[in-house]
The first five atom37 places (N, CA, C, CB, O) and aatype in JSON, in Angstrom:
{
  "aatype": [12, 15, 17, 10, 3, 12, 1, 16, 19, 12, 13, 15, 8, 19, 9, 16, 3, 9, 10, 15, 9, 19, 19, 19, 18, 10, 10, 17, 1, 5, 15, 1, 7, 1, 18, 1, 7, 10, 15, 10, 17, 10, 0, 7, 13, 19, 10, 5, 10, 10, 7, 16, 9, 10, 9, 9, 10, 1, 7, 15, 9, 14, 3, 19, 10, 15, 12, 16, 10, 0, 2, 19, 13, 19, 10, 0, 7, 0, 12, 12, 19, 19, 6, 7, 10, 1, 1, 13, 9, 7, 1, 19, 7, 15, 14, 19, 12, 2, 0, 19, 10, 10, 0, 0, 13, 7, 9, 9, 2, 0, 8, 13, 16, 10, 19, 1],
  "atom_mask": [
    [1, 1, 1, 1, 1],
    [1, 1, 1, 1, 1],
    [1, 1, 1, 1, 1],
    [1, 1, 1, 1, 1],
    [1, 1, 1, 1, 1],
    [1, 1, 1, 1, 1],
    [1, 1, 1, 1, 1],
    [1, 1, 1, 1, 1],
    [1, 1, 1, 1, 1],
    [1, 1, 1, 1, 1],
    [1, 1, 1, 1, 1],
    [1, 1, 1, 1, 1],
    [1, 1, 1, 1, 1],
    [1, 1, 1, 1, 1],
    [1, 1, 1, 1, 1],
    [1, 1, 1, 1, 1],
    [1, 1, 1, 1, 1],
    [1, 1, 1, 1, 1],
    [1, 1, 1, 1, 1],
    [1, 1, 1, 1, 1],
    [1, 1, 1, 1, 1],
    [1, 1, 1, 1, 1],
    [1, 1, 1, 1, 1],
    [1, 1, 1, 1, 1],
    [1, 1, 1, 1, 1],
    [1, 1, 1, 1, 1],
    [1, 1, 1, 1, 1],
    [1, 1, 1, 1, 1],
    [1, 1, 1, 1, 1],
    [1, 1, 1, 1, 1],
    [1, 1, 1, 1, 1],
    [1, 1, 1, 1, 1],
    [1, 1, 1, 0, 1],
    [1, 1, 1, 1, 1],
    [1, 1, 1, 1, 1],
    [1, 1, 1, 1, 1],
    [1, 1, 1, 0, 1],
    [1, 1, 1, 1, 1],
    [1, 1, 1, 1, 1],
    [1, 1, 1, 1, 1],
    [1, 1, 1, 1, 1],
    [1, 1, 1, 1, 1],
    [1, 1, 1, 1, 1],
    [1, 1, 1, 0, 1],
    [1, 1, 1, 1, 1],
    [1, 1, 1, 1, 1],
    [1, 1, 1, 1, 1],
    [1, 1, 1, 1, 1],
    [1, 1, 1, 1, 1],
    [1, 1, 1, 1, 1],
    [1, 1, 1, 0, 1],
    [1, 1, 1, 1, 1],
    [1, 1, 1, 1, 1],
    [1, 1, 1, 1, 1],
    [1, 1, 1, 1, 1],
    [1, 1, 1, 1, 1],
    [1, 1, 1, 1, 1],
    [1, 1, 1, 1, 1],
    [1, 1, 1, 0, 1],
    [1, 1, 1, 1, 1],
    [1, 1, 1, 1, 1],
    [1, 1, 1, 1, 1],
    [1, 1, 1, 1, 1],
    [1, 1, 1, 1, 1],
    [1, 1, 1, 1, 1],
    [1, 1, 1, 1, 1],
    [1, 1, 1, 1, 1],
    [1, 1, 1, 1, 1],
    [1, 1, 1, 1, 1],
    [1, 1, 1, 1, 1],
    [1, 1, 1, 1, 1],
    [1, 1, 1, 1, 1],
    [1, 1, 1, 1, 1],
    [1, 1, 1, 1, 1],
    [1, 1, 1, 1, 1],
    [1, 1, 1, 1, 1],
    [1, 1, 1, 0, 1],
    [1, 1, 1, 1, 1],
    [1, 1, 1, 1, 1],
    [1, 1, 1, 1, 1],
    [1, 1, 1, 1, 1],
    [1, 1, 1, 1, 1],
    [1, 1, 1, 1, 1],
    [1, 1, 1, 0, 1],
    [1, 1, 1, 1, 1],
    [1, 1, 1, 1, 1],
    [1, 1, 1, 1, 1],
    [1, 1, 1, 1, 1],
    [1, 1, 1, 1, 1],
    [1, 1, 1, 0, 1],
    [1, 1, 1, 1, 1],
    [1, 1, 1, 1, 1],
    [1, 1, 1, 0, 1],
    [1, 1, 1, 1, 1],
    [1, 1, 1, 1, 1],
    [1, 1, 1, 1, 1],
    [1, 1, 1, 1, 1],
    [1, 1, 1, 1, 1],
    [1, 1, 1, 1, 1],
    [1, 1, 1, 1, 1],
    [1, 1, 1, 1, 1],
    [1, 1, 1, 1, 1],
    [1, 1, 1, 1, 1],
    [1, 1, 1, 1, 1],
    [1, 1, 1, 1, 1],
    [1, 1, 1, 0, 1],
    [1, 1, 1, 1, 1],
    [1, 1, 1, 1, 1],
    [1, 1, 1, 1, 1],
    [1, 1, 1, 1, 1],
    [1, 1, 1, 1, 1],
    [1, 1, 1, 1, 1],
    [1, 1, 1, 1, 1],
    [1, 1, 1, 1, 1],
    [1, 1, 1, 1, 1],
    [1, 1, 1, 1, 1]
  ],
  "atom_positions": [
    [[-30.52, -8.52, -37.47], [-30.8, -8.29, -36.16], [-30.72, -7.2, -36.01], [-30.18, -8.83, -35.32], [-29.87, -7.22, -35.13]],
    [[-30.98, -6.0, -36.2], [-31.08, -4.96, -36.19], [-31.99, -4.47, -34.67], [-31.56, -4.72, -37.53], [-32.29, -3.38, -34.17]],
    [[-32.14, -5.38, -34.44], [-32.97, -4.61, -32.85], [-31.54, -4.85, -31.72], [-34.94, -5.91, -32.05], [-31.27, -4.05, -30.82]],
    [[-30.88, -5.91, -31.96], [-30.3, -5.68, -31.07], [-28.53, -4.65, -30.85], [-30.42, -6.96, -30.78], [-27.41, -4.98, -31.22]],
    [[-28.82, -3.9, -30.42], [-27.43, -3.32, -30.57], [-26.53, -3.26, -29.67], [-27.44, -2.22, -30.89], [-26.8, -3.97, -28.7]],
    [[-25.08, -2.43, -29.56], [-23.39, -3.03, -28.93], [-24.08, -2.79, -28.27], [-21.73, -2.6, -28.93], [-24.51, -3.67, -27.52]],
    [[-24.7, -1.08, -28.17], [-24.4, -0.62, -26.06], [-25.67, -1.47, -25.25], [-24.81, 1.81, -25.5], [-25.6, -1.24, -24.04]],
    [[-26.86, -2.43, -25.61], [-27.39, -2.77, -25.04], [-26.86, -3.48, -24.17], [-28.04, -3.03, -25.51], [-26.77, -3.36, -22.95]],
    [[-26.19, -4.92, -25.52], [-25.39, -5.63, -24.82], [-24.68, -5.48, -23.52], [-24.72, -5.8, -25.48], [-24.69, -6.23, -22.55]],
    [[-23.75, -3.79, -23.79], [-22.91, -4.13, -23.01], [-23.44, -2.72, -21.77], [-21.25, -4.24, -23.84], [-22.62, -1.93, -21.29]],
    [[-24.86, -2.7, -21.46], [-25.52, -2.48, -20.63], [-26.35, -3.17, -20.14], [-25.85, -1.78, -20.79], [-27.17, -2.61, -19.41]],
    [[-26.45, -4.8, -20.37], [-26.8, -5.87, -19.91], [-26.11, -6.45, -19.26], [-27.12, -6.49, -20.54], [-26.55, -6.71, -18.13]],
    [[-24.58, -6.97, -19.65], [-23.72, -7.53, -19.32], [-22.44, -6.65, -17.95], [-23.3, -7.88, -20.74], [-21.81, -7.2, -17.05]],
    [[-22.48, -5.23, -18.34], [-22.31, -4.3, -16.8], [-23.56, -4.8, -15.79], [-22.53, -2.28, -17.09], [-23.06, -4.93, -14.68]],
    [[-25.32, -5.2, -15.76], [-25.75, -5.02, -14.79], [-26.05, -6.95, -14.26], [-26.97, -3.85, -15.04], [-26.59, -7.37, -13.23]],
    [[-25.51, -7.62, -15.27], [-24.74, -8.8, -14.5], [-24.13, -8.66, -14.03], [-24.26, -9.6, -14.8], [-24.3, -8.93, -12.85]],
    [[-22.61, -8.04, -14.52], [-21.52, -7.81, -13.68], [-21.81, -8.15, -12.24], [-21.1, -6.44, -13.81], [-21.55, -9.06, -11.45]],
    [[-22.89, -6.26, -12.27], [-22.81, -6.22, -11.03], [-23.87, -7.02, -9.71], [-22.8, -4.92, -11.03], [-23.58, -7.05, -8.51]],
    [[-25.29, -7.7, -10.41], [-25.23, -8.86, -9.46], [-24.86, -9.8, -9.14], [-25.69, -9.2, -9.31], [-25.4, -10.42, -8.23]],
    [[-23.76, -10.27, -9.82], [-23.15, -11.52, -9.58], [-22.1, -11.27, -8.93], [-22.85, -12.28, -10.64], [-21.67, -12.23, -8.29]],
    [[-21.24, -9.84, -8.83], [-20.66, -9.25, -6.8], [-21.16, -9.19, -6.13], [-20.21, -8.12, -6.2], [-20.66, -9.5, -5.05]],
    [[-23.26, -8.53, -6.16], [-24.0, -9.02, -5.0], [-23.71, -10.21, -4.61], [-25.27, -9.03, -5.14], [-23.38, -10.52, -3.47]],
    [[-23.84, -10.95, -5.59], [-24.27, -12.28, -5.26], [-23.28, -12.99, -3.68], [-23.96, -13.23, -6.87], [-23.42, -13.39, -2.52]],
    [[-22.1, -12.7, -4.98], [-20.65, -14.13, -4.79], [-20.72, -13.3, -2.99], [-18.21, -13.86, -6.31], [-20.9, -13.9, -1.94]],
    [[-20.52, -11.93, -3.16], [-20.12, -11.07, -1.83], [-20.98, -11.51, -0.92], [-20.22, -9.47, -1.9], [-20.48, -11.58, 0.21]],
    [[-22.48, -11.94, -1.03], [-23.83, -11.98, -0.24], [-22.66, -13.63, 0.69], [-25.98, -12.38, -1.63], [-22.37, -13.65, 1.89]],
    [[-22.27, -14.7, -0.33], [-22.38, -15.92, 0.33], [-20.6, -15.7, 0.49], [-23.21, -17.42, -0.62], [-19.89, -16.54, 1.03]],
    [[-20.17, -14.62, -0.01], [-18.91, -14.7, 0.86], [-18.96, -14.42, 2.07], [-17.96, -13.98, 0.51], [-18.64, -15.3, 2.87]],
    [[-19.37, -13.11, 2.54], [-20.5, -12.46, 3.14], [-20.94, -14.03, 4.47], [-21.96, -11.97, 1.58], [-20.26, -14.18, 5.49]],
    [[-21.5, -14.46, 4.31], [-21.95, -15.1, 4.8], [-21.22, -16.76, 5.11], [-22.96, -14.86, 4.21], [-21.81, -17.59, 5.8]],
    [[-19.91, -17.02, 4.48], [-19.85, -18.27, 4.36], [-17.88, -18.19, 4.77], [-20.6, -18.88, 2.63], [-17.01, -19.06, 4.87]],
    [[-17.88, -17.12, 4.85], [-16.06, -16.87, 4.71], [-15.69, -17.83, 5.3], [-15.22, -15.54, 5.39], [-15.64, -18.69, 4.43]],
    [[-15.4, -18.28, 6.23], [-14.11, -19.11, 6.63], [-14.84, -20.61, 5.95], [0.0, 0.0, 0.0], [-14.13, -21.55, 5.57]],
    [[-15.88, -20.63, 5.91], [-15.83, -22.55, 5.45], [-15.57, -23.06, 3.89], [-17.58, -23.34, 5.75], [-15.28, -24.16, 3.43]],
    [[-15.79, -21.75, 3.27], [-15.62, -22.54, 1.99], [-14.12, -21.25, 1.51], [-17.53, -22.61, 0.69], [-13.9, -20.1, 1.88]],
    [[-13.36, -22.19, 0.54], [-12.37, -21.78, -0.67], [-12.16, -21.28, -1.08], [-12.18, -21.91, -1.38], [-11.94, -22.18, -1.88]],
    [[-11.74, -19.99, -1.84], [-11.77, -19.48, -3.3], [-12.4, -18.47, -3.11], [0.0, 0.0, 0.0], [-11.83, -17.42, -3.4]],
    [[-14.03, -18.41, -2.47], [-14.75, -17.0, -2.7], [-14.7, -16.07, -2.94], [-15.11, -16.59, -2.26], [-15.48, -15.46, -3.67]],
    [[-13.07, -15.36, -2.0], [-12.74, -14.25, -2.31], [-11.91, -13.66, -3.7], [-12.2, -14.05, -1.29], [-11.64, -12.52, -4.06]],
    [[-11.66, -14.87, -4.25], [-11.2, -15.19, -5.66], [-12.2, -15.04, -6.78], [-10.73, -16.56, -5.7], [-12.61, -14.08, -7.42]],
    [[-12.34, -15.79, -6.78], [-15.05, -14.9, -7.5], [-14.94, -13.51, -7.49], [-17.24, -15.11, -5.66], [-14.69, -12.76, -8.44]],
    [[-15.22, -13.16, -6.02], [-15.12, -12.13, -5.59], [-14.69, -10.5, -6.8], [-14.17, -12.61, -4.53], [-15.21, -9.52, -7.33]],
    [[-13.31, -11.29, -6.61], [-12.26, -10.31, -7.07], [-12.18, -9.86, -8.53], [-10.98, -10.89, -6.78], [-11.78, -8.84, -9.09]],
    [[-12.85, -11.25, -9.0], [-12.37, -12.29, -10.37], [-13.64, -10.96, -11.63], [0.0, 0.0, 0.0], [-13.66, -10.38, -12.72]],
    [[-14.51, -11.2, -10.27], [-15.87, -10.74, -10.77], [-15.74, -8.95, -10.88], [-17.22, -11.32, -9.55], [-16.15, -8.41, -11.91]],
    [[-15.19, -8.18, -9.86], [-14.76, -7.06, -9.82], [-14.01, -6.57, -10.82], [-14.26, -6.97, -8.9], [-14.3, -5.62, -11.56]],
    [[-12.82, -7.39, -10.83], [-12.19, -7.5, -12.46], [-12.67, -7.51, -13.91], [-11.66, -8.55, -12.56], [-12.14, -6.92, -14.85]],
    [[-13.87, -8.34, -13.93], [-13.93, -8.26, -14.99], [-14.77, -6.41, -15.14], [-14.63, -9.72, -15.49], [-14.42, -5.4, -15.74]],
    [[-15.66, -6.66, -14.47], [-16.96, -5.4, -14.43], [-15.79, -3.52, -14.71], [-18.09, -5.51, -11.99], [-16.16, -2.54, -15.35]],
    [[-14.48, -3.67, -13.97], [-13.83, -2.4, -14.18], [-13.42, -2.89, -15.89], [-12.37, -2.01, -12.88], [-13.75, -2.19, -16.84]],
    [[-12.86, -3.83, -16.0], [-12.77, -4.2, -17.78], [-13.97, -3.67, -18.83], [0.0, 0.0, 0.0], [-14.02, -3.16, -19.95]],
    [[-14.82, -4.08, -17.87], [-16.08, -3.85, -19.4], [-16.05, -2.21, -19.06], [-18.33, -4.83, -19.24], [-15.79, -1.42, -19.98]],
    [[-16.27, -1.84, -18.02], [-15.92, -0.04, -17.97], [-16.01, 0.22, -18.53], [-15.07, 0.72, -17.77], [-16.97, 0.47, -19.26]],
    [[-14.37, 0.43, -18.56], [-12.82, 0.18, -19.56], [-13.05, -0.09, -20.71], [-11.82, -0.98, -19.23], [-12.41, 0.66, -21.45]],
    [[-13.84, -1.03, -21.44], [-14.55, -0.79, -22.94], [-15.86, -0.07, -22.68], [-14.9, -2.3, -23.82], [-16.67, -0.92, -22.31]],
    [[-16.22, 0.72, -22.7], [-16.94, 1.14, -22.41], [-17.05, 2.6, -23.05], [-16.89, 0.89, -21.33], [-17.63, 3.2, -23.95]],
    [[-16.0, 2.81, -21.87], [-15.5, 4.12, -21.81], [-14.55, 4.06, -23.45], [-14.47, 4.37, -20.15], [-13.77, 5.01, -23.36]],
    [[-14.4, 3.57, -24.44], [-13.36, 3.17, -24.88], [-14.45, 4.61, -25.43], [-12.67, 1.55, -25.45], [-15.61, 4.92, -25.16]],
    [[-12.95, 5.45, -26.62], [-12.99, 6.68, -26.99], [-13.25, 8.39, -26.31], [0.0, 0.0, 0.0], [-13.15, 9.54, -26.73]],
    [[-13.79, 7.42, -24.49], [-13.87, 8.62, -23.69], [-11.96, 8.96, -23.7], [-14.78, 8.23, -21.88], [-11.48, 9.69, -24.57]],
    [[-11.16, 8.36, -22.71], [-10.38, 7.65, -22.37], [-9.44, 7.73, -22.95], [-10.67, 6.74, -22.28], [-9.69, 8.17, -24.08]],
    [[-7.73, 7.41, -22.69], [-6.99, 7.62, -23.71], [-6.94, 5.57, -24.1], [-5.33, 8.72, -23.19], [-7.66, 4.87, -23.4]],
    [[-6.43, 5.18, -24.74], [-6.85, 4.1, -25.71], [-5.84, 3.22, -24.27], [-6.23, 4.18, -27.9], [-6.33, 2.29, -23.62]],
    [[-4.7, 3.68, -24.07], [-4.01, 2.84, -22.74], [-4.9, 2.29, -21.98], [-3.19, 3.64, -21.75], [-4.5, 1.24, -21.46]],
    [[-5.66, 2.52, -21.79], [-6.63, 1.99, -20.84], [-7.58, 1.37, -21.18], [-7.12, 2.75, -20.17], [-7.83, 0.23, -20.8]],
    [[-8.47, 2.25, -22.19], [-9.35, 1.53, -23.05], [-9.61, -0.15, -23.45], [-9.05, 2.12, -24.08], [-10.59, -0.89, -23.37]],
    [[-8.39, -0.32, -23.86], [-8.06, -0.99, -25.17], [-7.15, -1.8, -24.26], [-7.39, -0.05, -26.6], [-7.66, -2.88, -23.96]],
    [[-5.54, -1.52, -23.57], [-4.82, -2.73, -23.18], [-5.07, -2.85, -21.6], [-3.18, -2.64, -23.59], [-4.85, -4.03, -21.31]],
    [[-5.41, -2.19, -20.55], [-5.95, -2.37, -19.05], [-7.46, -2.97, -19.78], [-6.05, -0.61, -17.82], [-7.95, -3.91, -19.15]],
    [[-7.8, -2.77, -20.34], [-9.05, -3.62, -20.27], [-9.45, -4.49, -20.82], [-9.85, -3.22, -20.37], [-10.65, -4.78, -20.72]],
    [[-8.46, -5.33, -21.71], [-8.33, -6.39, -21.58], [-7.2, -7.49, -20.11], [-8.05, -6.38, -22.91], [-7.48, -8.53, -19.51]],
    [[-6.5, -6.97, -20.09], [-6.16, -7.36, -19.23], [-6.96, -7.48, -17.26], [-5.15, -6.72, -19.61], [-6.93, -8.45, -16.5]],
    [[-7.57, -6.05, -17.03], [-8.86, -6.8, -16.36], [-9.56, -8.19, -16.26], [-9.7, -6.28, -16.78], [-9.81, -8.98, -15.35]],
    [[-9.73, -8.15, -17.44], [-11.43, -9.18, -18.16], [-10.35, -10.3, -17.85], [-12.32, -9.02, -20.49], [-10.49, -10.72, -16.7]],
    [[-9.25, -10.95, -18.57], [-8.41, -11.5, -18.45], [-7.86, -12.37, -17.23], [-7.89, -10.78, -18.79], [-7.63, -13.57, -17.1]],
    [[-7.72, -11.0, -16.18], [-7.54, -11.88, -14.95], [-7.94, -11.76, -14.2], [-6.75, -12.08, -14.46], [-7.25, -11.59, -13.2]],
    [[-9.47, -11.74, -14.12], [-11.15, -11.56, -13.53], [-11.42, -12.72, -13.64], [0.0, 0.0, 0.0], [-11.84, -13.3, -12.63]],
    [[-11.22, -13.74, -15.35], [-11.63, -14.68, -16.06], [-10.68, -15.79, -14.82], [-11.23, -14.51, -17.93], [-11.41, -16.54, -14.16]],
    [[-9.01, -15.86, -14.52], [-7.64, -15.83, -14.52], [-8.58, -16.85, -13.06], [-6.39, -14.11, -14.52], [-8.75, -18.02, -12.71]],
    [[-8.96, -15.43, -12.63], [-9.16, -15.64, -10.15], [-10.41, -16.17, -10.49], [-9.39, -13.63, -8.47], [-10.9, -16.51, -9.42]],
    [[-11.1, -16.38, -11.26], [-12.82, -17.55, -11.46], [-12.74, -18.19, -11.15], [-13.56, -18.16, -12.44], [-13.35, -18.82, -10.28]],
    [[-10.91, -18.51, -12.44], [-11.28, -20.08, -12.45], [-9.8, -20.75, -11.1], [-11.05, -20.89, -14.68], [-9.88, -21.85, -10.55]],
    [[-8.88, -19.99, -10.92], [-8.7, -20.35, -9.23], [-8.8, -20.4, -8.25], [-8.37, -20.33, -8.78], [-8.18, -21.04, -7.41]],
    [[-10.2, -19.2, -8.12], [-11.24, -19.56, -7.44], [-12.36, -20.82, -7.41], [0.0, 0.0, 0.0], [-12.64, -21.31, -6.32]],
    [[-12.7, -21.1, -8.09], [-13.21, -22.49, -8.54], [-12.24, -23.81, -8.48], [-13.62, -22.35, -10.0], [-12.96, -24.78, -8.23]],
    [[-10.99, -24.16, -8.6], [-10.1, -24.87, -8.3], [-9.29, -24.93, -6.49], [-9.3, -24.45, -9.41], [-8.8, -26.01, -6.15]],
    [[-9.24, -24.17, -5.85], [-9.43, -23.49, -4.63], [-11.13, -24.75, -3.67], [-9.89, -21.31, -5.25], [-11.26, -25.58, -2.78]],
    [[-12.15, -23.86, -4.93], [-13.15, -24.11, -3.64], [-13.08, -26.27, -3.77], [-15.41, -23.06, -4.1], [-13.33, -26.96, -2.78]],
    [[-12.7, -26.92, -5.18], [-13.02, -27.74, -5.19], [-11.06, -28.86, -4.33], [-13.84, -27.74, -6.81], [-10.91, -30.08, -4.35]],
    [[-10.46, -28.27, -3.99], [-9.57, -28.6, -3.58], [-8.84, -28.69, -3.85], [0.0, 0.0, 0.0], [-8.07, -29.38, -3.18]],
    [[-8.35, -28.07, -5.13], [-6.86, -28.37, -6.29], [-6.31, -27.28, -6.13], [-7.02, -28.62, -8.09], [-7.13, -26.48, -6.6]],
    [[-5.38, -26.66, -5.73], [-4.65, -25.62, -6.08], [-3.54, -25.71, -6.49], [-4.56, -24.93, -5.36], [-2.68, -26.53, -6.17]],
    [[-3.46, -24.54, -7.52], [-2.49, -24.88, -8.05], [-1.44, -23.65, -8.23], [0.0, 0.0, 0.0], [-1.77, -22.77, -7.44]],
    [[-0.46, -23.32, -8.88], [0.61, -22.71, -8.87], [0.27, -21.35, -9.91], [1.79, -23.76, -9.27], [0.06, -21.36, -11.13]],
    [[0.31, -19.99, -8.79], [-0.1, -18.98, -9.26], [1.05, -18.01, -10.15], [-0.69, -18.4, -8.15], [0.86, -16.97, -10.79]],
    [[2.28, -18.79, -9.91], [3.1, -18.56, -11.65], [2.88, -18.31, -12.57], [3.55, -19.21, -12.3], [3.23, -17.16, -12.83]],
    [[2.38, -18.86, -13.41], [2.33, -19.31, -14.38], [1.41, -18.62, -15.45], [2.13, -20.42, -14.09], [1.52, -18.37, -16.65]],
    [[-0.25, -18.31, -13.77], [-1.35, -17.14, -14.02], [-0.47, -16.05, -14.51], [-2.28, -16.63, -12.59], [-0.63, -15.48, -15.59]],
    [[0.47, -15.79, -13.67], [1.3, -14.41, -13.63], [2.4, -14.06, -14.77], [2.1, -14.38, -12.26], [2.76, -12.94, -15.14]],
    [[2.84, -15.4, -15.27], [3.36, -16.02, -16.2], [2.84, -15.04, -17.8], [2.82, -17.65, -15.97], [3.31, -14.25, -18.61]],
    [[1.16, -16.04, -17.4], [0.8, -15.4, -18.74], [0.05, -14.1, -18.81], [0.01, -16.3, -19.47], [-0.19, -13.93, -20.01]],
    [[-0.28, -13.43, -18.35], [-1.0, -12.46, -17.61], [0.04, -12.0, -18.25], [-1.41, -12.34, -16.05], [0.22, -12.3, -19.43]],
    [[0.78, -11.3, -17.64], [2.01, -10.32, -17.83], [2.43, -10.26, -18.92], [3.1, -10.53, -17.15], [2.76, -9.18, -19.41]],
    [[2.58, -12.12, -19.97], [3.16, -11.74, -21.93], [1.79, -11.62, -22.44], [4.21, -13.32, -23.11], [1.68, -11.7, -23.66]],
    [[0.06, -11.35, -21.34], [-0.48, -11.11, -22.11], [-0.36, -9.58, -22.47], [-1.48, -11.63, -21.87], [-0.49, -8.94, -23.51]],
    [[-0.01, -9.21, -20.91], [-0.37, -7.77, -21.26], [0.82, -6.89, -22.41], [0.0, 0.0, 0.0], [0.59, -6.01, -23.24]],
    [[2.1, -7.55, -22.02], [2.82, -6.79, -23.31], [2.59, -7.14, -24.98], [4.37, -7.04, -23.09], [2.97, -6.45, -25.93]],
    [[1.7, -8.68, -25.02], [1.98, -8.48, -26.31], [0.38, -7.89, -26.77], [2.62, -9.97, -27.08], [0.28, -7.62, -27.97]],
    [[-0.52, -7.73, -26.15], [-1.06, -7.14, -26.61], [-1.35, -4.69, -26.22], [-1.99, -8.32, -26.42], [-2.04, -3.76, -26.64]],
    [[-0.16, -4.98, -25.17], [0.1, -3.5, -25.7], [0.89, -3.16, -26.68], [0.57, -2.75, -24.86], [0.89, -2.0, -27.11]],
    [[1.73, -4.17, -27.21], [3.06, -4.24, -28.11], [1.62, -3.4, -29.45], [4.09, -6.52, -28.49], [1.59, -2.29, -29.98]],
    [[0.42, -4.88, -29.54], [-0.06, -4.47, -30.96], [-1.05, -3.87, -30.85], [-0.32, -5.4, -31.89], [-1.81, -4.21, -31.76]],
    [[-1.73, -2.68, -29.84], [-2.57, -2.47, -29.61], [-1.3, -1.0, -29.96], [-3.48, -3.15, -28.41], [-0.76, -1.32, -31.01]],
    [[-1.11, -0.56, -29.81], [-0.5, 0.79, -29.12], [0.68, 1.08, -29.98], [0.01, 0.62, -27.42], [0.83, 2.25, -30.33]],
    [[1.87, -0.17, -30.52], [3.46, 0.22, -31.68], [2.47, 0.13, -32.66], [5.17, -1.09, -31.94], [1.77, 1.14, -32.74]],
    [[2.14, -1.03, -33.65], [1.32, -0.81, -34.28], [0.49, -0.59, -35.17], [1.33, -0.69, -34.16], [-0.67, -0.3, -34.87]]
  ]
}
């Protein structure tokens, strides 16, 4: 499969993230008061886009940003989307455990990326 390189994949991922942000923003603006969780979806997709952009900039920016912070942004974005889905269907969970897991992931990721 030499016809598809990583730059093409990452470019299409950024375009897909931008389209997702636009669609979720329009949904959020249209029905702000009716559905819970849409703001978390929007924030989650924005965090995933920022993480992807930081990954694309690897080599141009410091490693702590392009490796550690990018991975934390992508995971935090996914966690926010899942929490938004929970609230959308009416099941509110405790965000404390997600925060603890995200902090632990960030510390462990930073250790293995920067120290080792």
